[in-house]
Backbone of each chain as ProteinMPNN parsed JSONL, in Angstrom:
{"seq_chain_A": "XXXXXXXXXXXXXXXXXXXXXXXXXXXXXXXXXXXXXXXXXXXXXXXXXXXXXXXXXXXXXXXXXXXXXXXXXXXXXXXXXXXXXXXXXXXXXXXXXXXXXXXXXXXX", "coords_chain_A": {"N_chain_A": [[128.566, 101.456, 111.864], [127.2, 102.85, 113.898], [128.529, 102.359, 116.306], [127.664, 99.961, 117.284], [127.498, 96.469, 117.49], [126.028, 93.722, 115.974], [125.076, 90.336, 116.063], [124.094, 87.04, 114.955], [124.296, 87.979, 111.422], [122.418, 86.781, 109.8], [119.871, 84.519, 110.76], [118.472, 81.406, 111.366], [115.671, 79.637, 112.464], [114.006, 76.893, 113.909], [110.547, 76.197, 114.304], [109.275, 76.527, 117.588], [111.652, 76.71, 118.902], [113.836, 78.551, 121.047], [115.766, 81.509, 120.489], [118.732, 83.486, 120.614], [119.685, 86.81, 120.097], [122.501, 88.792, 119.549], [123.767, 91.868, 120.882], [126.081, 94.357, 121.038], [127.779, 97.174, 122.388], [130.27, 99.705, 122.155], [130.664, 102.169, 123.216], [130.123, 103.02, 125.709], [127.57, 103.827, 126.444], [124.594, 104.292, 128.366], [121.871, 103.745, 127.672], [120.096, 101.362, 125.804], [118.409, 99.751, 123.071], [115.918, 97.62, 121.585], [114.523, 97.012, 118.449], [111.946, 95.99, 116.2], [111.553, 95.273, 112.768], [109.303, 95.081, 110.149], [108.387, 94.273, 106.77], [107.453, 97.127, 104.924], [106.622, 98.511, 107.12], [107.041, 100.749, 109.865], [109.611, 100.997, 112.429], [109.267, 99.11, 115.418], [109.206, 99.223, 118.936], [110.681, 96.874, 121.084], [111.995, 96.165, 123.575], [113.714, 98.113, 126.073], [116.6, 99.433, 127.749], [117.761, 101.368, 130.34], [119.748, 101.289, 132.122], [122.218, 99.234, 133.696], [121.115, 96.004, 134.689], [118.46, 96.658, 134.637], [115.444, 96.938, 132.803], [112.876, 97.756, 130.419], [109.591, 97.078, 129.119], [108.669, 97.474, 125.72], [106.484, 98.411, 123.036], [105.814, 95.971, 121.873], [106.46, 93.627, 123.421], [105.708, 91.013, 124.022], [106.501, 87.588, 123.974], [109.178, 87.935, 123.789], [112.38, 88.265, 125.466], [114.839, 89.903, 127.524], [118.143, 90.713, 128.752], [120.352, 92.546, 130.914], [123.13, 92.47, 131.925], [125.632, 93.485, 131.701], [127.041, 96.656, 130.883], [127.788, 97.005, 128.237], [126.426, 95.098, 126.774], [123.42, 93.77, 125.441], [121.474, 91.435, 125.063], [118.884, 89.859, 123.114], [116.276, 87.582, 123.45], [114.341, 85.572, 121.454], [111.499, 83.958, 122.011], [109.716, 80.794, 121.957], [107.155, 81.51, 122.3], [106.617, 83.701, 120.792], [104.595, 84.572, 118.236], [104.92, 85.218, 115.521], [107.804, 85.386, 114.526], [109.54, 85.924, 112.399], [111.471, 88.414, 111.07], [113.246, 91.566, 110.801], [115.682, 92.463, 113.034], [116.68, 95.095, 115.058], [119.168, 96.689, 116.916], [119.715, 99.442, 119.04], [121.274, 102.471, 120.21], [121.255, 105.226, 122.528], [118.507, 106.133, 122.414], [116.805, 106.263, 119.448], [118.86, 106.986, 117.816], [121.215, 105.881, 116.884], [121.847, 103.001, 115.134], [122.472, 99.458, 115.005], [123.725, 97.011, 112.59], [121.783, 95.094, 112.238], [119.89, 91.982, 112.547], [118.657, 89.404, 110.633], [116.031, 87.381, 111.126], [114.711, 84.242, 110.456], [112.076, 82.01, 110.557], [111.792, 78.61, 110.145]], "CA_chain_A": [[127.28, 101.012, 112.371], [126.774, 103.553, 115.109], [129.158, 101.85, 117.509], [126.931, 98.785, 117.744], [127.737, 95.215, 116.784], [124.961, 92.73, 116.113], [125.387, 89.052, 115.441], [124.632, 86.955, 113.599], [123.598, 88.799, 110.436], [121.259, 85.975, 109.416], [119.604, 83.479, 111.739], [117.343, 80.562, 111.017], [115.19, 78.945, 113.653], [112.855, 76.01, 113.736], [109.417, 76.517, 115.181], [109.361, 75.939, 118.917], [112.963, 76.927, 119.489], [114.253, 79.877, 121.455], [117.006, 81.928, 119.852], [119.222, 84.728, 121.217], [120.372, 87.737, 119.215], [123.514, 89.532, 120.294], [123.957, 93.291, 120.643], [127.193, 94.877, 121.845], [128.175, 98.548, 122.069], [131.603, 99.998, 122.692], [130.753, 103.611, 123.454], [129.846, 103.286, 127.124], [126.274, 104.463, 126.654], [123.709, 103.573, 129.273], [120.599, 103.341, 127.093], [120.1, 100.488, 124.634], [117.037, 99.493, 122.621], [115.671, 96.633, 120.55], [113.386, 97.284, 117.578], [111.584, 94.997, 115.184], [111.128, 95.884, 111.513], [108.614, 94.224, 109.197], [108.301, 94.943, 105.461], [106.423, 98.137, 104.741], [106.214, 99.103, 108.393], [108.064, 101.428, 110.645], [110.214, 100.208, 113.493], [108.485, 99.028, 116.647], [110.067, 99.001, 120.088], [110.438, 95.621, 121.801], [112.475, 96.384, 124.935], [114.816, 99.052, 126.215], [117.277, 99.408, 129.04], [118.41, 102.648, 130.604], [120.851, 101.096, 133.054], [122.509, 97.813, 133.945], [120.2, 95.25, 135.554], [117.101, 97.203, 134.564], [114.941, 97.065, 131.437], [111.448, 98.041, 130.349], [108.902, 96.599, 127.933], [108.21, 98.415, 124.724], [105.122, 98.224, 122.543], [105.543, 94.612, 121.385], [107.382, 92.789, 124.2], [105.22, 89.64, 124.21], [107.241, 86.579, 123.239], [110.594, 88.299, 123.812], [112.975, 88.558, 126.758], [116.15, 90.53, 127.435], [118.924, 90.834, 129.974], [121.34, 93.635, 130.84], [124.073, 92.17, 133.001], [126.8, 94.337, 131.489], [126.672, 97.888, 130.203], [128.057, 96.936, 126.808], [125.738, 93.988, 126.136], [121.966, 93.781, 125.631], [120.966, 90.368, 124.198], [117.438, 89.656, 122.963], [115.858, 86.209, 123.202], [113.044, 85.384, 120.816], [111.046, 82.691, 122.559], [108.732, 80.043, 121.171], [105.848, 82.145, 122.498], [106.444, 84.757, 119.794], [103.786, 83.903, 117.208], [105.388, 85.523, 114.173], [109.115, 85.952, 114.809], [110.32, 86.266, 111.215], [111.55, 89.867, 110.959], [114.571, 92.165, 110.877], [115.791, 92.981, 114.39], [117.671, 96.167, 115.127], [119.575, 97.175, 118.224], [120.057, 100.859, 118.942], [121.697, 103.143, 121.43], [120.861, 106.627, 122.615], [117.19, 106.217, 121.818], [116.816, 105.708, 118.1], [119.767, 107.814, 117.044], [122.286, 105.081, 116.286], [121.418, 101.622, 114.99], [123.388, 98.454, 114.534], [123.456, 96.542, 111.227], [120.59, 94.266, 112.213], [119.876, 90.526, 112.389], [117.443, 88.943, 109.963], [115.614, 86.095, 111.687], [113.724, 83.51, 109.662], [111.596, 80.774, 111.175], [111.58, 77.61, 109.099]], "C_chain_A": [[126.946, 101.594, 113.737], [127.373, 103.032, 116.382], [128.491, 100.626, 118.091], [127.247, 97.591, 116.861], [126.584, 94.272, 117.052], [125.391, 91.438, 115.427], [124.331, 88.026, 115.833], [123.872, 87.886, 112.65], [122.321, 88.107, 109.968], [121.107, 84.842, 110.424], [118.361, 82.718, 111.322], [116.961, 79.744, 112.238], [114.043, 78.027, 113.281], [111.761, 76.45, 114.694], [109.584, 75.811, 116.517], [110.687, 76.137, 119.611], [113.117, 78.368, 119.957], [115.552, 80.224, 120.731], [117.415, 83.276, 120.449], [120.025, 85.533, 120.207], [121.306, 88.603, 120.057], [123.541, 91.0, 119.891], [125.028, 93.793, 121.602], [127.487, 96.309, 121.41], [129.469, 98.888, 122.8], [131.781, 101.471, 123.047], [130.279, 104.004, 124.851], [128.526, 104.028, 127.363], [125.396, 103.632, 127.576], [122.518, 102.969, 128.538], [120.787, 102.499, 125.834], [118.678, 100.03, 124.35], [117.024, 98.353, 121.612], [114.395, 97.009, 119.795], [113.177, 96.101, 116.638], [111.119, 95.747, 113.945], [110.514, 94.819, 110.62], [108.461, 94.985, 107.893], [107.158, 95.941, 105.404], [105.94, 98.784, 106.018], [107.373, 99.845, 109.023], [108.614, 100.508, 111.721], [109.326, 100.235, 114.738], [109.375, 98.59, 117.799], [109.679, 97.729, 120.832], [110.765, 95.793, 123.287], [113.525, 97.486, 124.919], [115.366, 98.978, 127.632], [118.026, 100.722, 129.217], [119.654, 102.472, 131.457], [121.042, 99.611, 133.269], [121.521, 97.239, 134.96], [118.797, 95.833, 135.611], [116.677, 97.317, 133.108], [113.425, 97.201, 131.49], [110.855, 97.475, 129.062], [108.572, 97.761, 127.011], [106.805, 98.062, 124.279], [104.784, 96.78, 122.179], [106.431, 93.599, 122.101], [106.956, 91.317, 124.298], [105.985, 88.667, 123.334], [108.734, 86.862, 123.165], [111.066, 88.44, 125.251], [114.363, 89.144, 126.531], [116.856, 90.409, 128.772], [119.904, 91.977, 129.794], [122.289, 93.479, 132.024], [125.322, 93.024, 132.91], [126.371, 95.555, 130.676], [126.795, 97.754, 128.696], [127.215, 95.896, 126.073], [124.249, 93.994, 126.461], [121.354, 92.708, 124.714], [119.447, 90.241, 124.245], [117.17, 88.188, 122.68], [114.462, 86.208, 122.607], [112.555, 84.007, 121.244], [110.03, 82.025, 121.65], [107.333, 80.632, 121.32], [105.589, 83.27, 121.506], [105.8, 84.126, 118.567], [104.329, 84.101, 115.795], [106.774, 86.16, 114.254], [109.93, 86.349, 113.588], [110.29, 87.767, 110.997], [113.02, 90.269, 110.963], [114.673, 92.846, 112.233], [116.966, 93.955, 114.478], [117.912, 96.587, 116.562], [120.011, 98.622, 118.068], [120.571, 101.369, 120.277], [121.245, 104.596, 121.357], [119.498, 106.851, 121.948], [117.209, 105.554, 120.464], [117.809, 106.472, 117.235], [120.832, 107.007, 116.317], [121.884, 103.616, 116.313], [122.587, 100.728, 114.601], [122.993, 97.972, 113.149], [122.279, 95.591, 111.118], [120.857, 92.774, 112.101], [118.569, 90.143, 111.728], [117.139, 87.526, 110.449], [114.527, 85.492, 110.806], [113.357, 82.23, 110.389], [111.219, 79.791, 110.075], [110.39, 76.727, 109.429]], "O_chain_A": [[126.463, 100.888, 114.622], [126.799, 103.231, 117.453], [128.715, 100.281, 119.251], [127.26, 97.696, 115.634], [126.203, 94.045, 118.2], [125.99, 91.455, 114.351], [123.739, 88.119, 116.908], [122.895, 88.515, 113.058], [121.287, 88.744, 109.767], [122.098, 84.275, 110.885], [117.337, 83.305, 110.972], [117.819, 79.226, 112.952], [113.213, 78.359, 112.435], [112.03, 77.005, 115.759], [109.982, 74.648, 116.574], [110.84, 75.777, 120.778], [112.591, 79.292, 119.336], [116.341, 79.339, 120.401], [116.561, 84.109, 120.756], [120.926, 85.012, 119.549], [120.94, 89.079, 121.132], [123.364, 91.34, 118.721], [124.899, 93.669, 122.82], [127.453, 96.625, 120.221], [129.721, 98.419, 123.91], [132.904, 101.96, 123.163], [130.062, 105.183, 125.134], [128.378, 104.757, 128.344], [125.457, 102.403, 127.56], [122.187, 101.803, 128.755], [121.532, 102.867, 124.925], [117.849, 99.932, 125.254], [117.991, 98.145, 120.879], [113.35, 97.282, 120.386], [114.093, 95.337, 116.334], [110.385, 96.731, 114.043], [111.125, 93.782, 110.363], [108.41, 96.214, 107.899], [106.031, 95.632, 105.79], [104.958, 99.525, 106.008], [108.539, 99.58, 108.73], [108.142, 99.385, 111.9], [108.716, 101.255, 115.061], [110.2, 97.689, 117.648], [108.513, 97.522, 121.169], [109.907, 95.589, 124.146], [114.144, 97.759, 123.891], [114.702, 98.53, 128.567], [118.814, 101.131, 128.364], [120.507, 103.356, 131.525], [120.124, 98.821, 133.048], [121.149, 97.887, 135.938], [118.033, 95.536, 136.53], [117.465, 97.747, 132.267], [112.781, 96.816, 132.466], [111.534, 97.401, 128.038], [108.245, 98.864, 127.449], [106.026, 97.487, 125.04], [103.614, 96.398, 122.174], [107.091, 92.792, 121.446], [107.78, 90.464, 124.628], [106.115, 88.866, 122.126], [109.476, 86.104, 122.541], [110.268, 88.701, 126.151], [114.986, 88.918, 125.493], [116.255, 90.051, 129.786], [120.251, 92.34, 128.67], [122.253, 94.249, 132.984], [125.995, 93.263, 133.913], [125.44, 95.477, 129.874], [125.996, 98.326, 127.955], [127.287, 95.821, 124.847], [123.858, 94.197, 127.61], [120.769, 93.05, 123.686], [118.815, 90.482, 125.273], [117.767, 87.609, 121.772], [113.524, 86.765, 123.177], [113.149, 82.996, 120.869], [109.547, 82.626, 120.691], [106.429, 80.293, 120.556], [104.459, 83.744, 121.39], [106.387, 83.25, 117.931], [104.196, 83.207, 114.959], [106.899, 87.37, 114.066], [110.929, 87.053, 113.731], [109.227, 88.343, 110.765], [113.913, 89.434, 111.108], [113.856, 93.706, 112.559], [118.078, 93.669, 114.034], [116.972, 96.811, 117.325], [120.616, 98.981, 117.058], [120.332, 100.773, 121.327], [120.905, 105.118, 120.295], [119.369, 107.661, 121.03], [117.596, 104.391, 120.349], [117.606, 106.586, 116.026], [121.298, 107.409, 115.25], [121.612, 103.055, 117.374], [123.549, 101.162, 113.966], [122.021, 98.47, 112.582], [121.819, 95.308, 110.012], [121.91, 92.352, 111.622], [117.494, 90.512, 112.203], [117.906, 86.595, 110.204], [113.549, 86.155, 110.459], [114.23, 81.46, 110.789], [110.426, 80.106, 109.188], [110.059, 75.825, 108.66]]}, "seq_chain_B": "XXXXXXXXXXXXXXXXXXXXXXXXXXXXXXXXXXXXXXXXXXXXXXXXXXXXXXXXXXXXXXXXXXXXXXXXXXXXXXXXXXXXXXXXXXXXXXXXXXXXXXXXXXXXXXXXX", "coords_chain_B": {"N_chain_B": [[96.064, 106.165, 119.596], [99.468, 107.419, 119.716], [100.802, 108.445, 116.588], [102.503, 108.337, 113.469], [102.291, 109.428, 110.265], [103.272, 108.882, 106.868], [104.129, 110.014, 103.651], [104.973, 110.007, 100.137], [104.512, 106.399, 99.848], [106.109, 105.163, 98.0], [108.508, 106.537, 95.743], [109.663, 107.818, 92.777], [112.227, 109.431, 91.066], [113.901, 111.436, 88.617], [117.396, 111.501, 88.132], [119.018, 114.283, 89.534], [116.716, 115.745, 89.879], [114.43, 117.025, 92.418], [113.377, 115.582, 95.556], [110.647, 115.053, 97.707], [109.465, 114.231, 100.86], [106.791, 113.668, 103.028], [105.56, 114.013, 106.366], [103.242, 113.497, 109.034], [102.334, 114.046, 112.442], [100.831, 112.934, 115.524], [101.029, 113.417, 118.278], [101.002, 116.181, 120.139], [102.911, 116.982, 121.917], [105.307, 116.192, 120.979], [108.682, 116.931, 120.201], [110.973, 116.482, 118.855], [112.367, 115.484, 115.82], [113.556, 113.165, 113.913], [115.176, 112.03, 110.869], [115.742, 109.167, 108.852], [117.899, 107.173, 106.817], [117.752, 104.161, 105.124], [119.56, 101.689, 103.746], [119.469, 98.795, 101.637], [119.301, 95.861, 103.496], [120.666, 96.882, 105.655], [121.1, 98.671, 108.811], [119.054, 101.469, 109.894], [120.171, 104.831, 109.254], [120.764, 107.798, 110.887], [120.141, 110.831, 109.326], [119.458, 113.504, 109.374], [118.062, 115.847, 111.661], [115.47, 117.636, 113.428], [114.495, 120.066, 115.767], [111.805, 121.3, 117.826], [112.033, 123.99, 118.2], [112.921, 125.248, 115.979], [112.247, 126.094, 112.539], [113.289, 125.201, 110.187], [115.941, 123.309, 108.766], [119.095, 122.776, 107.31], [121.342, 120.71, 105.485], [123.729, 120.496, 103.39], [122.647, 118.891, 100.578], [120.281, 118.191, 101.717], [117.31, 119.008, 103.426], [115.15, 119.862, 106.116], [111.847, 120.687, 107.077], [109.586, 122.097, 109.429], [106.332, 122.333, 110.611], [104.794, 123.222, 113.258], [102.254, 123.969, 114.059], [100.509, 122.783, 112.24], [101.345, 120.237, 112.6], [103.114, 118.975, 110.839], [105.943, 117.722, 109.064], [108.722, 117.758, 106.842], [110.952, 116.215, 104.474], [113.426, 117.277, 102.285], [115.183, 116.586, 99.402], [117.6, 117.72, 97.338], [118.912, 117.935, 93.965], [119.13, 115.126, 93.317], [120.839, 111.969, 93.508], [121.906, 108.757, 92.221], [122.84, 107.265, 94.415], [121.28, 108.143, 96.451], [119.11, 106.551, 96.506], [117.058, 104.623, 98.485], [115.356, 103.513, 101.497], [113.485, 105.816, 103.307], [112.85, 106.991, 106.544], [110.692, 108.787, 108.673], [110.384, 110.152, 111.98], [109.035, 110.751, 115.27], [109.315, 112.215, 118.489], [109.236, 112.854, 122.039], [111.822, 114.617, 123.249], [112.921, 114.012, 125.688], [112.143, 111.475, 126.114], [113.239, 108.995, 124.83], [112.422, 106.409, 124.591], [109.984, 106.512, 123.526], [109.851, 106.857, 120.768], [108.274, 107.293, 117.755], [107.82, 105.807, 114.676], [107.433, 106.544, 111.206], [105.989, 104.732, 108.383], [107.76, 104.536, 106.28], [109.397, 105.516, 103.184], [110.076, 104.471, 100.0], [112.588, 105.427, 98.011], [113.521, 105.881, 94.711], [116.07, 106.744, 92.568], [116.433, 107.549, 89.33], [118.873, 106.987, 86.941]], "CA_chain_B": [[97.381, 106.341, 120.165], [100.396, 108.246, 118.958], [100.922, 107.926, 115.238], [103.211, 109.141, 112.468], [101.973, 109.046, 108.901], [104.342, 109.272, 105.944], [103.716, 109.919, 102.25], [104.341, 108.794, 99.616], [105.164, 105.151, 100.245], [107.163, 104.988, 97.011], [108.784, 107.764, 95.02], [110.694, 107.698, 91.747], [112.598, 110.723, 90.493], [115.046, 111.427, 87.722], [118.624, 112.039, 88.716], [119.104, 115.728, 89.42], [115.471, 116.351, 90.352], [114.239, 117.064, 93.873], [112.439, 114.625, 96.16], [110.038, 115.553, 98.936], [108.732, 113.235, 101.639], [106.036, 114.404, 104.032], [105.089, 113.266, 107.533], [102.41, 114.161, 110.025], [102.369, 113.369, 113.729], [99.612, 113.168, 116.285], [101.314, 113.842, 119.651], [101.368, 117.595, 120.114], [104.051, 117.182, 122.8], [106.535, 115.803, 120.277], [109.534, 118.091, 119.965], [112.201, 116.038, 118.19], [111.919, 114.843, 114.587], [114.696, 112.682, 113.128], [114.987, 111.339, 109.596], [116.7, 108.1, 108.677], [118.061, 106.542, 105.509], [118.08, 102.756, 105.294], [119.922, 100.965, 102.533], [119.017, 97.412, 101.66], [120.032, 94.939, 104.352], [121.437, 97.585, 106.678], [120.332, 99.398, 109.8], [118.798, 102.872, 109.555], [121.199, 105.805, 109.607], [120.249, 109.145, 111.097], [120.735, 111.724, 108.345], [119.2, 114.871, 109.787], [116.981, 115.942, 112.641], [115.039, 118.993, 113.709], [113.811, 120.234, 117.039], [110.607, 122.118, 117.637], [112.295, 125.419, 118.339], [113.332, 125.785, 114.681], [111.308, 125.741, 111.491], [113.955, 124.634, 109.023], [117.353, 122.974, 108.957], [119.656, 122.322, 106.04], [122.669, 120.103, 105.508], [124.128, 120.255, 102.002], [121.496, 118.7, 99.687], [119.133, 117.736, 102.494], [116.706, 120.008, 104.3], [113.897, 119.481, 106.773], [111.003, 121.783, 107.527], [108.648, 121.708, 110.48], [105.191, 123.2, 110.87], [104.246, 122.696, 114.514], [100.809, 124.222, 114.138], [99.835, 121.76, 111.444], [101.962, 118.952, 112.947], [103.696, 118.427, 109.622], [107.348, 117.971, 108.806], [109.058, 117.25, 105.507], [112.35, 116.044, 104.064], [113.652, 117.714, 100.916], [116.493, 116.223, 98.868], [117.811, 118.391, 96.052], [119.955, 117.391, 93.072], [119.223, 113.724, 93.697], [121.837, 111.121, 92.87], [121.52, 107.341, 92.366], [123.149, 106.763, 95.756], [120.213, 108.553, 97.372], [118.085, 105.511, 96.49], [117.0, 103.938, 99.784], [114.104, 103.753, 102.213], [113.613, 106.916, 104.255], [111.875, 106.973, 107.631], [110.595, 109.902, 109.595], [110.022, 109.734, 113.334], [108.725, 111.843, 116.188], [109.413, 111.833, 119.901], [109.545, 113.872, 123.041], [113.265, 114.397, 123.32], [113.278, 113.452, 126.991], [111.618, 110.104, 126.198], [113.671, 108.268, 123.641], [111.712, 105.141, 124.499], [108.695, 106.738, 122.887], [110.054, 107.288, 119.387], [107.272, 106.712, 116.865], [108.334, 105.853, 113.316], [106.554, 106.42, 110.056], [106.122, 103.437, 107.708], [108.852, 104.55, 105.317], [109.238, 105.869, 101.77], [111.111, 103.881, 99.15], [112.984, 106.396, 96.992], [114.36, 105.403, 93.606], [116.6, 107.809, 91.723], [116.693, 106.919, 88.038], [119.989, 107.689, 86.29]], "C_chain_B": [[98.237, 107.226, 119.303], [100.688, 107.604, 117.61], [101.733, 108.888, 114.381], [102.851, 108.578, 111.098], [103.039, 109.609, 107.961], [103.862, 109.031, 104.522], [104.768, 110.551, 101.347], [105.053, 107.546, 100.126], [106.278, 104.783, 99.268], [107.288, 106.269, 96.198], [109.91, 107.502, 94.032], [110.959, 109.07, 91.161], [113.773, 110.524, 89.546], [116.253, 112.033, 88.445], [118.697, 113.546, 88.475], [117.848, 116.452, 89.87], [115.435, 116.36, 91.881], [113.242, 116.005, 94.312], [111.936, 115.214, 97.472], [109.232, 114.438, 99.588], [108.075, 113.973, 102.809], [105.551, 113.492, 105.146], [104.192, 114.142, 108.384], [102.456, 113.355, 111.31], [101.153, 113.765, 114.545], [99.871, 113.715, 117.693], [101.815, 115.283, 119.657], [102.552, 117.905, 121.029], [105.372, 116.752, 122.155], [107.367, 117.038, 119.986], [110.856, 117.726, 119.285], [111.808, 115.163, 117.009], [113.138, 114.421, 113.764], [114.252, 112.048, 111.819], [116.12, 110.337, 109.403], [116.719, 107.642, 107.228], [118.455, 105.096, 105.763], [118.351, 102.128, 103.935], [119.606, 99.49, 102.724], [119.91, 96.547, 102.542], [120.84, 95.57, 105.461], [120.517, 98.225, 107.708], [120.09, 100.831, 109.37], [119.931, 103.776, 110.029], [120.549, 107.168, 109.75], [120.934, 110.11, 110.131], [120.523, 113.195, 108.689], [118.085, 114.854, 110.816], [116.638, 117.409, 112.867], [114.296, 119.014, 115.025], [112.744, 121.3, 116.907], [110.851, 123.604, 117.776], [112.831, 126.052, 117.048], [112.343, 125.323, 113.624], [111.958, 125.042, 110.305], [115.419, 124.364, 109.365], [117.879, 122.39, 107.673], [121.048, 121.755, 106.24], [123.005, 119.667, 104.088], [122.871, 120.07, 101.151], [120.22, 118.304, 100.413], [118.617, 118.865, 103.373], [115.449, 119.42, 104.921], [113.17, 120.749, 107.181], [109.993, 121.247, 108.519], [107.572, 122.773, 110.623], [104.488, 122.649, 112.102], [102.746, 122.875, 114.611], [100.033, 123.135, 113.42], [100.321, 120.354, 111.78], [102.439, 118.215, 111.702], [105.192, 118.652, 109.63], [107.745, 117.228, 107.533], [110.567, 117.155, 105.313], [112.456, 116.437, 102.594], [115.076, 117.305, 100.522], [116.619, 116.881, 97.502], [118.928, 117.7, 95.274], [120.202, 115.907, 93.368], [120.231, 112.962, 92.848], [121.431, 109.666, 93.071], [121.794, 106.789, 93.764], [122.177, 107.262, 96.825], [119.102, 107.507, 97.418], [118.165, 104.677, 97.766], [115.581, 104.081, 100.323], [114.359, 104.829, 103.264], [112.473, 106.837, 105.279], [111.876, 108.306, 108.364], [110.2, 109.359, 110.96], [109.735, 110.971, 114.171], [108.838, 111.342, 117.617], [109.458, 113.071, 120.77], [110.999, 113.624, 123.396], [113.696, 113.799, 124.663], [112.837, 111.994, 127.124], [111.994, 109.322, 124.955], [112.997, 106.905, 123.519], [110.366, 105.288, 123.82], [108.857, 107.297, 121.489], [109.056, 106.544, 118.511], [107.752, 106.911, 115.432], [107.193, 105.863, 112.299], [106.838, 105.111, 109.342], [107.2, 103.398, 106.639], [108.446, 104.942, 103.911], [110.398, 105.263, 100.996], [111.4, 104.837, 97.999], [113.893, 105.734, 95.962], [114.781, 106.597, 92.763], [117.081, 107.168, 90.426], [117.793, 107.685, 87.311], [119.599, 108.212, 84.907]], "O_chain_B": [[97.786, 107.728, 118.273], [100.807, 106.383, 117.499], [101.656, 110.105, 114.552], [103.079, 107.402, 110.815], [103.626, 110.66, 108.217], [103.27, 107.996, 104.216], [105.399, 111.532, 101.739], [106.095, 107.648, 100.773], [107.271, 104.168, 99.654], [106.312, 106.99, 95.99], [110.98, 107.023, 94.408], [110.028, 109.79, 90.8], [114.534, 109.564, 89.666], [116.124, 112.952, 89.254], [118.469, 114.023, 87.363], [117.897, 117.636, 90.206], [116.296, 115.78, 92.542], [112.378, 115.585, 93.542], [112.699, 115.795, 98.243], [108.416, 113.785, 98.938], [108.705, 114.787, 103.485], [105.177, 112.344, 104.906], [104.358, 115.36, 108.447], [102.599, 112.133, 111.281], [100.525, 114.793, 114.293], [99.016, 114.407, 118.246], [102.933, 115.558, 119.223], [103.139, 118.983, 120.928], [106.437, 116.939, 122.743], [106.837, 118.07, 119.575], [111.748, 118.565, 119.158], [111.026, 114.223, 117.154], [113.688, 115.222, 113.008], [113.117, 111.593, 111.678], [117.277, 110.599, 109.733], [115.718, 107.709, 106.514], [119.382, 104.827, 106.526], [117.464, 102.052, 103.085], [119.491, 99.008, 103.851], [121.126, 96.507, 102.358], [121.612, 94.89, 106.138], [119.306, 98.311, 107.504], [120.847, 101.362, 108.558], [120.563, 103.527, 111.056], [119.865, 107.638, 108.841], [122.161, 110.202, 110.111], [121.341, 114.039, 108.322], [117.26, 113.941, 110.832], [117.418, 118.303, 112.539], [113.556, 118.086, 115.352], [112.776, 122.109, 115.98], [109.957, 124.403, 117.495], [113.154, 127.24, 117.02], [111.683, 124.296, 113.782], [111.285, 124.379, 109.515], [116.042, 125.088, 110.142], [117.199, 121.602, 107.015], [121.83, 122.249, 107.052], [122.604, 118.589, 103.648], [122.093, 121.014, 101.014], [119.184, 118.102, 99.779], [119.397, 119.59, 103.989], [114.774, 118.584, 104.32], [113.78, 121.743, 107.575], [109.596, 120.084, 108.455], [107.868, 123.962, 110.741], [103.684, 121.722, 112.005], [102.047, 122.034, 115.176], [99.03, 122.631, 113.925], [99.759, 119.376, 111.287], [102.209, 117.018, 111.529], [105.666, 119.664, 110.146], [107.165, 116.195, 107.198], [111.342, 117.908, 105.904], [111.668, 115.985, 101.763], [116.043, 117.633, 101.21], [115.816, 116.615, 96.607], [119.763, 116.989, 95.834], [121.33, 115.491, 93.634], [120.448, 113.25, 91.671], [120.683, 109.364, 94.001], [121.052, 105.932, 94.243], [122.253, 106.84, 97.979], [118.235, 107.575, 98.29], [119.205, 104.101, 98.083], [114.719, 104.69, 99.689], [115.331, 104.758, 104.016], [111.308, 106.644, 104.931], [112.93, 108.877, 108.64], [109.731, 108.226, 111.07], [110.136, 112.083, 113.828], [108.503, 110.196, 117.918], [109.689, 114.184, 120.296], [111.358, 112.519, 123.803], [114.737, 113.147, 124.744], [113.125, 111.348, 128.132], [111.138, 109.024, 124.121], [113.005, 106.31, 122.441], [109.683, 104.295, 123.566], [108.063, 108.138, 121.069], [109.0, 105.314, 118.525], [108.053, 108.03, 115.018], [106.137, 105.268, 112.513], [107.822, 104.441, 109.654], [107.524, 102.321, 106.137], [107.306, 104.732, 103.495], [111.562, 105.515, 101.306], [110.562, 105.033, 97.119], [114.898, 105.111, 96.304], [113.941, 107.368, 92.301], [118.007, 106.357, 90.421], [117.67, 108.889, 87.087], [120.419, 108.826, 84.225]]}, "name": "protein", "num_of_chains": 2, "seq": "XXXXXXXXXXXXXXXXXXXXXXXXXXXXXXXXXXXXXXXXXXXXXXXXXXXXXXXXXXXXXXXXXXXXXXXXXXXXXXXXXXXXXXXXXXXXXXXXXXXXXXXXXXXXXXXXXXXXXXXXXXXXXXXXXXXXXXXXXXXXXXXXXXXXXXXXXXXXXXXXXXXXXXXXXXXXXXXXXXXXXXXXXXXXXXXXXXXXXXXXXXXXXXXXXXXXXXXXXXXXX"}
C-alpha cells in the first residue's frame, strides 16, 4: 500500500459527531495528502502538508481539519460541519504517486 | 478551472483484446500524466506515467501516448486478462506542484473471460 497505513478500514459515524481518520507513513517523506473519492468521480484534494507543523487547504477543505505534529503521521478529522461526509478517504504521499488502502466513512 | 476529461466511463472487452482509455486536459502547463488502477475497495495504484518531453512510453502490456498539441493522452492495454478488470484513472499535473494533481472521473474496465 505504498508505504502508507490507514485505519480504520471502515468507519461509521452518527450525524453531528466528529471523527478522526488515521494516516501513517514509514518512508520518511515530507509531503502527505488527503483525498476524497465519491462514486463515479475522480479524487479531490482535501488537505496537504509539505512539512511538519504546516499544512495547506486543498479544493474541498470545508468541514475538515488536519494536524501534522510528526513527520510520519497526518490525521484527518471530519467535523460535524461537513455536510456530506459519506465517502472513501485516501491518504497519499509524494503527491498522488502512492496511496494508502483508504477508509470508507459512512454517516448513519 | 483546470479539468481532466476521461472516456469512456465504462468499457467491456473480451479477454485477449485491447482496451483504450482516452483523456484530455485543459491546463497547457501540465507536464506530468500518471495513470492509476484501482481495484474494488483498495487505494489507487500508479501503473504508468508519462512526462511531456516524451510522446510514448511502454511497460509490458501497457502503453501511454501523449499529444501535447491536442492536450490528449491515452492508455493502451494489450492482450487483456481478467485481472485487468478495475477502475482506471488518468491525471494531470505540473510536476513541481503535486498539490495540483487533477484526476479524471475514471473508467470501469471489465475483461470478459
